[in-house]
N, C-alpha and C positions, 0 to 999 in steps of 0.2 A: 504494500500500500504506500501511496505517496505521503510524504510528510509535509506539513505546512511550515514554511519558514518565511520571515519577512523579506520583502524584495526591496532593495535600494537601488539596484541598477536594472534598467530596462532590458528587454530580451535581446536588443542589438548591442548591448554594452554601453549605451549612452545614459548618462545621469538623467533621471526623471524628476519631475516636480513632486513635492510632497503630496499634493492632491492626487496626481496620477498614481503614485505609489500606493496611497491609501485605497483608491478605487480598485486597483489591481489586486492588492492583498485581500480586501473584503470579498471580491468576486472569487478569488481562489479558495478562500476559507469556506465560503458558502457552498461552492461546488464540492469540495472535499468532504465537508460535513454531510451534505446530502448523499454523496456517494457512499460514505462509511455507514450511514444509517440505513441506506437501502440494501447494502450488502449483509447487514445483520439479520435480515429477514423480517423486518417489520412491514406488514402488508400496507398500512396507510402511508408509510414513508416511501414505498416504491412508487406510489402514484404521484407524489410530490417532487420526486427527484427531477432536476432540470434536464430537459432534452438537449439544450444547447450548452456544451461545456467549453467551447472554444470562444474566448473573449478577445483575443488579439490576433492580428494577422502575422504573416511571416516577418514583416518589418518591425513588429513590436507595437504598432498602433492599435488602439482599442477599436473594436468593430462597432458599427452603429447599433443602437438599441433596436430590438425587434419591434415590429409594428404592434401597437397595442390599441384595442378598441376602448374608447373612453365613453362612459355614459354620464357625462357631466350633469346635465339638467335632470336626468332621470334619477341619478344618485342623490342629488340635493333634494328632489321632491320625495323620494322614497324615505329619506331620513327626516326631513323637516316635518312633514305632515303628521306622521304618527307621534313624534316626540312633542310637538306643539300641542297636539290633542291630549296626550298623557299629562303634560305639565298643566294644561288648563283644567283638566279633570281633578288632578291632585289639589290645585289651588281652590277650586270650587268646594271640594269635599273638606279641605282643611278649614276654610272660612265657615262652612256650615257647622263643623265640629266645634269651633271656637265660640260661635254664637249660641249653639245648643247648650254648652256647658258654662255659659256666662263668663267665659274667660276674656272675651273681647266682644263688646256690643257697641256698634257705632251709635252715637247720639244724633238725634234729629236736630238738636239745637245748633250744631256746628255749621249749618247752611247760611247763617246770617252774614 
């Protein structure tokens, strides 16, 4: 099995920036971790193991990110609507509980 070790020199022997080194090391660590977990026979991990393990080309440059479908507005809608509804329901029920137990009762005199 391959061992993970920090990379300070690019594949072509040229010094790389700290950010490029960090990205390369994180990608290598993720791939090695997924590969090691998949080899141990965990069925769920085999499904999650990345299909693309090559992240650099022969010159040492990082390959472009794979195409990713983003559901921007759909994600926002799917998250906002249920949680706003849940928050409103909790607030309404909390206010009813406070008024029912005479912990907080708004006065009608405050409208002046």
